[in-house]
C-alpha positions as CSV (number, residue, x, y, z in Angstrom):
1,M,4.8,-8.4,-19.4
2,T,1.1,-8.8,-18.9
3,A,0.9,-11.5,-21.8
4,T,3.7,-13.3,-20.0
5,I,1.9,-13.2,-16.7
6,G,-1.3,-14.5,-18.2
7,A,0.4,-17.3,-20.3
8,Q,2.0,-18.6,-17.0
9,A,-0.7,-18.0,-14.6
10,A,-4.0,-18.5,-16.2
11,G,-3.4,-21.8,-18.2
12,R,-6.3,-23.7,-19.9
13,P,-9.8,-23.4,-18.5
14,R,-10.8,-25.6,-16.0
15,T,-13.5,-28.1,-16.0
16,A,-15.9,-29.3,-13.4
17,D,-13.8,-32.7,-12.9
18,Q,-10.5,-30.9,-12.4
19,D,-8.8,-30.0,-9.2
20,P,-11.9,-31.6,-7.1
21,P,-12.1,-30.3,-3.6
22,D,-9.6,-31.6,-1.3
23,H,-11.0,-32.4,2.1
24,R,-7.9,-33.8,3.8
25,G,-6.7,-30.4,5.2
26,P,-3.8,-28.2,4.4
27,Q,-1.2,-29.4,1.5
28,V,2.2,-28.8,0.3
29,A,3.5,-29.2,-2.9
30,G,5.4,-32.6,-3.2
31,G,4.7,-34.0,0.2
32,P,1.8,-34.9,2.7
33,P,-0.3,-32.7,4.7
34,V,1.6,-30.6,7.6
35,P,0.4,-29.2,10.7
36,D,-1.3,-25.9,10.3
37,D,0.9,-24.2,12.6
38,A,4.0,-25.3,11.1
39,R,2.9,-24.2,7.7
40,R,1.5,-21.1,8.7
41,T,4.7,-20.0,10.7
42,R,7.2,-21.3,7.7
43,D,5.3,-19.7,4.8
44,F,4.2,-16.5,6.4
45,G,7.7,-16.0,7.6
46,L,8.9,-16.4,4.1
47,L,6.4,-13.9,2.8
48,W,7.3,-11.5,5.5
49,A,11.0,-11.7,5.0
50,G,10.9,-11.3,1.3
51,Q,8.7,-8.3,1.7
52,T,10.9,-6.8,4.5
53,L,14.0,-7.2,2.2
54,S,12.2,-5.7,-0.7
55,K,11.0,-2.7,1.2
56,V,14.3,-2.1,3.1
57,G,15.8,-2.1,-0.5
58,G,13.3,0.4,-1.5
59,A,13.8,2.7,1.2
60,V,17.5,2.7,0.6
61,T,17.2,3.1,-3.1
62,S,14.8,6.1,-2.9
63,V,17.9,8.2,-1.7
64,A,20.1,6.9,-4.4
65,V,17.9,7.3,-7.3
66,A,17.2,11.0,-6.4
67,L,21.0,11.7,-6.0
68,V,21.7,9.9,-9.3
69,A,19.0,11.9,-11.1
70,V,20.1,15.2,-9.6
71,D,24.1,15.1,-9.3
72,A,24.7,12.4,-12.2
73,L,22.2,13.3,-14.7
74,Q,21.7,16.9,-13.9
75,A,17.8,16.4,-13.6
76,S,15.7,19.7,-13.6
77,S,13.0,20.4,-11.2
78,A,10.4,19.6,-14.1
79,E,12.3,16.3,-14.8
80,M,12.1,15.3,-11.1
81,G,8.5,16.1,-11.0
82,V,8.0,13.9,-14.0
83,L,10.0,11.0,-12.3
84,R,7.7,11.3,-9.3
85,A,4.5,11.3,-11.5
86,A,5.7,8.2,-13.2
87,S,5.8,6.3,-10.1
88,W,2.0,6.9,-9.5
89,L,0.8,6.8,-13.0
90,P,0.6,3.1,-13.4
91,W,-2.4,3.1,-10.6
92,L,-4.3,5.3,-12.5
93,A,-3.7,3.8,-15.8
94,I,-4.1,0.0,-15.1
95,G,-5.1,-0.2,-11.6
96,L,-8.5,-1.3,-12.3
97,V,-7.5,-3.9,-15.0
98,A,-4.8,-5.3,-12.7
99,G,-7.4,-6.3,-10.1
100,A,-9.7,-7.8,-12.6
101,W,-7.1,-9.7,-14.2
102,T,-5.4,-11.1,-11.1
103,D,-8.6,-12.4,-10.1
104,R,-8.7,-14.7,-13.1
105,M,-5.5,-16.5,-12.2
106,R,-3.5,-17.9,-9.4
107,R,-1.9,-15.0,-7.4
108,M,1.5,-16.6,-6.7
109,P,2.9,-16.6,-10.5
110,V,1.4,-12.8,-10.7
111,M,3.9,-12.0,-7.7
112,L,6.8,-14.1,-8.8
113,W,6.7,-12.4,-12.2
114,S,6.1,-9.1,-11.0
115,Q,9.0,-9.2,-8.7
116,L,11.5,-10.9,-11.3
117,I,10.8,-8.2,-14.0
118,S,11.3,-5.5,-11.5
119,F,14.6,-7.1,-10.5
120,V,15.9,-7.3,-14.1
121,L,14.7,-3.7,-14.8
122,F,16.2,-2.3,-11.6
123,L,19.5,-4.3,-12.2
124,S,19.7,-2.4,-15.6
125,L,20.5,1.0,-13.6
126,P,23.7,0.4,-12.1
127,L,24.9,-1.6,-14.9
128,A,24.3,1.1,-17.4
129,A,25.6,3.8,-15.0
130,W,29.0,1.7,-14.7
131,A,29.0,1.5,-18.3
132,G,28.6,5.3,-18.5
133,T,25.3,4.9,-20.7
134,L,22.7,5.7,-18.1
135,T,20.2,8.5,-19.1
136,M,17.2,10.1,-17.7
137,G,14.9,8.5,-20.4
138,Q,16.0,5.0,-19.1
139,L,15.6,6.0,-15.5
140,L,12.1,7.2,-16.3
141,V,11.2,4.2,-18.2
142,V,12.4,1.8,-15.5
143,T,10.5,3.8,-12.8
144,L,7.3,3.4,-15.1
145,V,7.4,-0.2,-15.9
146,V,8.4,-1.0,-12.5
147,G,5.5,0.8,-11.2
148,V,3.2,-1.3,-13.7
149,A,4.9,-4.6,-12.2
150,Q,4.3,-3.5,-8.5
151,V,0.7,-2.6,-9.6
152,F,0.1,-6.5,-10.4
153,F,2.2,-7.4,-7.4
154,S,0.0,-5.5,-4.8
155,A,-3.4,-6.5,-6.6
156,A,-2.1,-10.0,-5.9
157,Y,-0.3,-9.7,-2.6
158,S,-3.1,-8.5,-0.4
159,P,-5.7,-11.0,-1.6
160,Y,-3.1,-13.8,-1.2
161,L,-2.3,-13.3,2.2
162,P,-5.6,-15.3,3.6
163,T,-4.3,-18.4,1.5
164,L,-1.6,-18.7,4.1
165,L,-3.3,-17.7,7.3
166,P,-6.8,-18.0,8.8
167,A,-8.9,-14.8,9.4
168,R,-8.4,-15.0,13.0
169,D,-4.5,-14.4,12.4
170,L,-4.9,-11.5,9.7
171,P,-4.7,-8.7,12.0
172,K,-1.5,-10.0,13.7
173,A,0.0,-10.7,10.6
174,N,-0.9,-7.4,8.7
175,G,0.4,-5.8,12.1
176,R,3.9,-7.6,11.6
177,L,4.0,-6.5,8.1
178,A,3.0,-2.9,8.8
179,T,5.8,-2.7,11.4
180,T,8.6,-4.1,9.2
181,E,7.4,-1.6,6.4
182,Q,7.6,1.4,8.9
183,I,10.8,0.4,10.4
184,A,12.3,0.3,6.7
185,M,10.8,3.8,6.4
186,V,12.6,4.8,9.3
187,S,16.2,3.1,8.9
188,G,16.2,2.8,4.9
189,P,16.7,6.3,4.0
190,G,19.7,6.8,6.7
191,L,21.1,3.7,5.5
192,G,20.9,4.8,2.0
193,G,22.8,7.9,2.9
194,L,25.5,6.0,4.3
195,I,25.9,3.8,1.4
196,V,25.8,6.6,-0.9
197,Q,28.4,8.4,1.1
198,G,30.9,5.6,1.2
199,L,30.2,3.6,-2.0
200,G,28.6,6.3,-4.3
201,A,25.1,6.8,-5.4
202,V,25.3,4.3,-8.4
203,T,26.1,1.3,-5.9
204,G,23.3,2.4,-3.8
205,L,21.0,1.6,-6.8
206,M,21.8,-2.3,-6.3
207,A,19.8,-2.3,-3.1
208,Q,16.4,-2.1,-4.6
209,S,17.4,-4.6,-7.3
210,L,18.7,-7.0,-4.5
211,G,15.4,-6.5,-2.5
212,F,13.4,-7.8,-5.6
213,L,15.6,-10.6,-6.1
214,A,15.4,-11.6,-2.2
215,S,11.5,-11.4,-2.7
216,V,11.4,-13.8,-5.5
217,L,13.6,-16.5,-3.5
218,C,11.4,-16.2,-0.6
219,L,8.3,-16.4,-2.8
220,R,9.5,-19.7,-4.5
221,A,10.3,-21.1,-1.3
222,I,6.8,-21.0,0.0
223,R,5.3,-24.6,-0.3
224,T,1.3,-24.0,0.6
225,V,-0.5,-24.9,-2.5
226,E,-2.8,-22.1,-3.6
227,P,-6.3,-23.2,-4.2
228,P,-7.6,-23.4,-7.7
229,V,-9.2,-20.3,-9.4
230,T,-12.9,-20.4,-9.1
231,R,-14.1,-19.7,-12.8
232,P,-17.6,-18.5,-13.8
233,E,-19.9,-20.8,-15.7
234,R,-19.4,-18.6,-18.8
235,R,-16.6,-16.4,-19.7
236,T,-16.8,-12.6,-18.9
237,R,-15.3,-9.8,-20.7
238,L,-12.6,-7.9,-18.7
239,R,-14.5,-4.6,-18.8
240,D,-17.3,-6.4,-17.1
241,D,-14.9,-7.6,-14.4
242,V,-13.7,-4.1,-13.9
243,R,-17.2,-2.9,-13.5
244,D,-18.1,-5.7,-11.1
245,G,-15.3,-4.6,-8.8
246,L,-16.2,-1.1,-8.8
247,T,-19.6,-1.5,-8.5
248,Y,-19.3,-3.9,-5.5
249,V,-17.2,-1.2,-3.9
250,V,-19.6,1.7,-4.6
251,R,-22.8,-0.3,-3.3
252,D,-21.3,-1.9,-0.5
253,P,-22.1,0.2,2.6
254,Y,-18.8,-0.6,4.3
255,L,-16.5,-0.4,1.4
256,R,-18.1,2.6,0.0
257,V,-17.4,4.8,3.1
258,L,-13.7,3.4,3.5
259,A,-13.1,4.3,-0.2
260,A,-14.5,7.8,0.3
261,C,-12.6,8.2,3.5
262,S,-9.2,7.3,1.8
263,A,-9.8,9.6,-1.2
264,V,-10.6,12.7,1.0
265,D,-8.0,11.9,3.4
266,N,-5.3,11.3,0.8
267,L,-6.3,14.7,-1.1
268,V,-5.8,16.8,1.9
269,L,-3.0,15.0,3.3
270,S,-1.2,15.1,0.1
271,G,-1.7,19.0,-0.1
272,A,-0.1,19.1,3.5
273,Q,2.8,16.8,2.9
274,A,3.7,19.0,-0.4
275,L,4.3,21.9,1.9
276,L,5.9,20.3,5.1
277,V,9.6,20.8,3.9
278,I,9.2,24.1,2.6
279,F,7.2,25.0,5.7
280,L,10.1,24.0,7.9
281,V,12.8,25.8,5.8
282,R,11.2,29.0,4.9
283,E,8.8,29.5,8.0
284,V,10.5,27.7,11.0
285,G,14.0,28.1,9.5
286,V,15.6,24.8,10.2
287,G,18.5,23.2,8.2
288,A,18.6,20.1,6.0
289,V,19.7,17.8,8.5
290,E,16.8,18.8,11.0
291,V,14.2,18.5,8.3
292,G,15.3,14.9,7.7
293,L,14.9,14.2,11.3
294,L,11.5,16.3,11.8
295,I,10.0,14.2,8.9
296,G,11.3,10.8,10.4
297,A,8.5,11.4,13.0
298,D,6.2,10.1,10.4
299,A,7.6,6.9,10.1
300,L,8.2,6.7,13.7
301,G,4.6,7.1,14.5
302,G,4.0,4.5,11.8
303,V,6.0,2.0,13.8
304,L,4.3,2.6,17.0
305,G,1.0,2.2,15.3
306,A,2.0,-1.1,13.8
307,V,3.2,-2.3,17.2
308,V,-0.1,-1.3,19.1
309,A,-2.5,-2.3,16.4
310,A,-3.5,-5.8,17.0
311,R,-3.7,-5.0,20.7
312,I,-6.3,-2.2,20.3
313,I,-8.3,-4.0,17.7
314,R,-8.7,-7.0,20.3
315,R,-9.7,-4.8,23.1
316,Y,-12.0,-2.4,21.4
317,G,-13.1,-4.1,18.3
318,T,-12.5,-3.4,14.5
319,A,-15.0,-0.8,13.9
320,R,-14.4,0.9,17.2
321,A,-10.7,0.7,16.6
322,L,-11.2,2.5,13.1
323,L,-13.3,5.3,14.5
324,G,-11.0,5.8,17.6
325,S,-8.1,5.8,15.8
326,A,-9.3,8.6,13.5
327,F,-11.0,10.9,15.8
328,V,-8.5,10.7,18.8
329,T,-5.3,11.1,16.6
330,A,-6.1,13.4,13.9
331,P,-6.6,16.7,15.8
332,F,-3.0,16.7,16.8
333,G,-2.1,17.6,13.4
334,L,-3.2,20.9,14.0
335,L,0.1,21.4,16.4
336,I,2.1,21.5,13.1
337,P,1.1,25.2,11.9
338,L,2.1,26.2,15.5
339,T,5.6,25.1,15.0
340,T,8.3,27.9,16.0
341,P,12.2,27.8,16.1
342,G,13.8,26.3,18.9
343,W,11.7,24.0,21.2
344,G,8.6,24.9,19.3
345,V,9.6,22.3,16.8
346,A,8.4,19.5,19.2
347,L,4.9,20.7,18.2
348,F,5.9,19.5,14.8
349,V,7.2,16.1,15.9
350,V,3.9,15.5,18.0
351,G,1.8,16.8,15.4
352,L,3.2,14.4,12.9
353,L,3.7,11.5,15.1
354,V,0.3,10.8,16.6
355,P,-1.8,11.0,13.6
356,S,0.5,8.7,12.0
357,I,0.2,6.1,15.0
358,G,-3.8,6.3,14.3
359,I,-3.4,6.1,10.4
360,V,-1.4,2.8,10.7
361,V,-3.8,1.4,13.2
362,G,-6.7,2.0,10.9
363,N,-4.5,0.6,8.1
364,V,-4.2,-2.8,9.8
365,V,-7.8,-2.8,10.3
366,V,-8.9,-1.9,6.7
367,S,-6.3,-4.2,5.1
368,T,-7.4,-7.1,7.1
369,F,-11.1,-6.2,6.3
370,R,-10.3,-6.0,2.4
371,Q,-8.8,-9.5,2.7
372,S,-11.5,-11.2,4.3
373,Y,-14.8,-9.5,3.8
374,P,-15.3,-9.6,-0.1
375,P,-16.0,-12.8,-1.9
376,T,-12.8,-14.6,-2.8
377,H,-13.0,-14.1,-6.6
378,L,-13.5,-10.5,-6.2
379,R,-10.7,-9.6,-3.4
380,G,-8.1,-8.4,-6.1
381,R,-10.8,-6.1,-7.8
382,V,-12.0,-4.6,-4.4
383,F,-8.4,-3.9,-3.6
384,T,-7.2,-2.4,-6.8
385,S,-10.7,-0.5,-7.2
386,S,-10.1,1.2,-3.7
387,R,-6.5,1.8,-4.4
388,F,-7.6,3.5,-7.6
389,V,-9.9,5.7,-5.9
390,A,-7.5,6.5,-3.1
391,Y,-4.3,6.9,-5.1
392,G,-5.9,8.9,-7.9
393,V,-6.3,11.9,-5.8
394,I,-2.9,12.2,-4.6
395,P,-1.3,14.3,-7.6
396,I,-4.7,16.6,-7.2
397,G,-3.9,17.2,-3.7
398,A,-0.2,17.9,-4.2
399,L,-1.2,20.5,-6.7
400,L,-3.9,22.1,-4.4
401,G,-1.5,22.3,-1.6
402,G,1.1,24.2,-3.7
403,W,-1.7,26.6,-5.1
404,L,-3.0,27.2,-1.5
405,G,0.6,27.9,-0.1
406,E,1.1,30.4,-3.1
407,V,-2.3,32.3,-2.6
408,V,-2.6,32.3,1.2
409,G,0.8,31.8,2.5
410,L,2.5,28.8,3.8
411,R,1.3,28.8,7.6
412,A,-2.3,29.7,6.7
413,A,-2.4,26.8,4.0
414,M,-1.1,24.5,6.8
415,W,-4.0,25.5,9.1
416,A,-6.5,25.2,6.4
417,L,-5.3,21.5,5.3
418,F,-4.8,20.1,8.7
419,A,-8.1,21.5,9.9
420,A,-9.6,19.8,6.8
421,V,-7.9,16.5,7.6
422,A,-9.4,16.6,11.4
423,L,-12.8,17.4,10.0
424,S,-12.6,14.7,7.1
425,K,-12.7,12.1,9.7
426,L,-16.4,12.7,10.3
427,L,-17.1,11.1,7.1
428,R,-16.5,7.8,9.2
429,L,-20.0,8.3,10.9
430,I,-21.9,7.8,7.7
431,G,-23.3,4.4,7.1
432,P,-23.3,1.3,9.3
433,I,-19.7,1.6,10.9
434,K,-20.5,3.9,13.8
435,N,-23.2,1.5,15.2
436,A,-20.9,-1.6,15.7
437,R,-18.2,-2.9,17.9
438,D,-16.7,-5.0,14.8
439,L,-16.8,-4.9,11.0
440,P,-18.4,-7.9,9.5
441,A,-16.4,-11.0,9.1
442,A,-17.8,-11.7,5.5
443,S,-19.9,-10.0,3.2
444,A,-23.7,-11.4,3.3
445,D,-23.5,-12.4,-0.5
446,P,-20.9,-15.2,-1.0
447,D,-20.8,-14.6,-4.7
448,G,-20.8,-10.7,-5.5
449,P,-21.9,-9.4,-8.5
450,A,-22.6,-11.9,-11.1
451,G,-20.7,-12.6,-14.4
452,G,-21.3,-10.8,-17.4
453,G,-22.3,-7.5,-15.5
454,Q,-25.7,-8.7,-13.8
455,E,-25.3,-7.9,-10.2
456,R,-26.5,-9.9,-7.2
457,H,-25.8,-7.0,-4.3
458,T,-25.4,-7.5,-1.1
459,D,-26.1,-4.8,1.5
460,G,-23.1,-5.6,3.5
461,G,-25.4,-6.8,6.3
462,A,-23.7,-9.8,7.7
463,A,-24.2,-9.6,11.4
464,P,-21.3,-7.8,12.7
465,T,-19.0,-10.3,14.1
466,S,-15.5,-10.2,15.1
467,T,-13.3,-10.1,12.2
468,A,-9.5,-9.6,11.8
469,A,-10.4,-6.4,10.0
470,G,-10.9,-2.9,9.8
471,A,-10.6,0.5,9.3
472,T,-9.4,3.6,7.9
473,D,-7.1,3.4,5.1
474,R,-3.8,4.8,4.5
475,P,-2.3,2.6,1.9
476,S,0.1,0.2,2.9
477,R,2.8,1.8,1.1
478,P,4.3,-0.1,-2.0
479,N,8.0,-0.2,-2.4
480,P,9.3,3.5,-2.3
481,R,9.8,4.2,-6.2
482,P,12.2,6.5,-7.7
483,G,11.1,10.2,-7.2
484,S,8.7,9.3,-4.6
485,T,8.8,10.8,-1.2
486,A,7.8,9.1,2.2
487,G,4.6,10.6,3.8
488,T,1.4,9.7,5.3
489,T,-1.2,8.6,2.6
490,R,-4.1,6.2,2.9
491,A,-5.0,3.6,0.6
């Protein structure tokens, strides 16, 4: 797959007299310049629609895949664990390389090929099931390879958004994308359950395949011409590009703090989320239907957070929105260990919903910041380096939570983990973020690390000006993968 992407997107080396700068304003393929607002509205609408349909399909399929694995394929608990691990493994295995690679090529072809490959692979699942040949091995392979494709898609997608929109419009755009993502998380599983009940789990597998196809068609309809790739004067090795991305994140005072906060947040949140369902069933004594409704408070909080994010950022500034969304909402998580049967479950709802609002507000800030702050040629590597750090701790946190629940008991483990979540927000006071109203609009160094590993480092010291940016980082979740479970994490 990667060779195909490279062949289609990289092309031959660009020389100085190719693709001269165009000063005529925005262009569209096959036509004259069009007004900014018309182009932005149309093309962002297509990107938004494609992602919405893809995420709804993913949320629907997350239910169908689990039921196919358990009911049709008689998967064991160990196999379901492997299925979940397969969905996250690509980020650990190729996340850094994907960012470095996508920074070398146009991002639209990468997104198109990633979604097209995912469509074909997911289509193979219902076709094999209808033919009576579907196996657990095929389900695992499809999960793994689609995970690889989605790592490449994510590495290209986030840095691509500034191609369509100016920096001032990014907070609103990211808020809209986050809103539809959270709505998909709320509505998708219920819709998936209805489809599975009415038409069968195998038919439900079609939803994700159709979602990927819709994304491909919407991406193909975007007319904005992506700027040519800026190539270094001398060719660099891929491992040097990976190192440049990681070094840029580690040495920049803003990106370094955001990455560290994401990692610590995900470590403890993953541990807490691993115990939520078993806590409700064994400690609180609620049934399966009630568990689904209670866990849905997480996604509902995400919807509310996405709706209010842009307004909060405009009123208080990006840096203050980042800090406030963390410090004000995280302590509510301490209500969850207080949950009791009956009306006491309201404490669980509030304890899950309010922190989720803060996390999504922070996500909108951070996503926009990473799209506008790093040098253009480093944005893919900055994104995937940050995701690598944030996602790499998720399986460790889940194991930690399970171990803690066994050693000290479920309720005591929940107290420890949610207290750690609240205390971890203090990491945001390290570095320059606490002193500013807004995060800087762009890095002080327009070039970033020099090619070949020689580094021109910025201290991140562009004067703090208003930016469509910001904050704490819960990952904008990729499409729900087979075997994955919903839950609040940071990117």
